[in-house]
C-alpha positions, 0 to 999 in steps of 0.5 A: 503512522511512525515508520519505525524502519527504511528500505533500500528498496521496493524488494526489501521493503516487502520482503520485511514487511511479509517477514512480519506478518504482512502476507498477503497481496492487496491490489486496487480495483475500482473503489476498494481494495482486494485479495481475492475473493475479499474486498474492502472498503475505505473503512475496513483498512488501515494503513500501518506504513507506508515506504515511498521510493523515487527512481534516481533516472527514470520516473517508472521507478517512482512506488510506493508501497502501504503495510495494510491490515483489514478491521478482520484482522488481514495483514498484507502489502499494496505496492504502486507506482504514482501513476496507478492511483485515479479518478476511478478511485473513490475519494476515501479511498485516495484520502486513505492512500495519500501519504501524510507527513 
């Protein structure tokens, strides 16, 4: 995973990813990534790009933007705050969402 782009804000990242075909809105739910009515287990999607943002003064502004593609070809965006990934997620999903340098 090699980011080819850098975006100044979360909004910029989402807008540009949408222009590049990442049009679905993915969410975390229990042990999968969801885009209603579809659910994707840890082995049914890949993270294509990751963008991390840290708030200048407010930790609540910290977010991660994931460009995700499913094995069926669905492409979309998942946005999480740093605290949104919780113990209720499966270890496989957590490993996949961990930012690797």
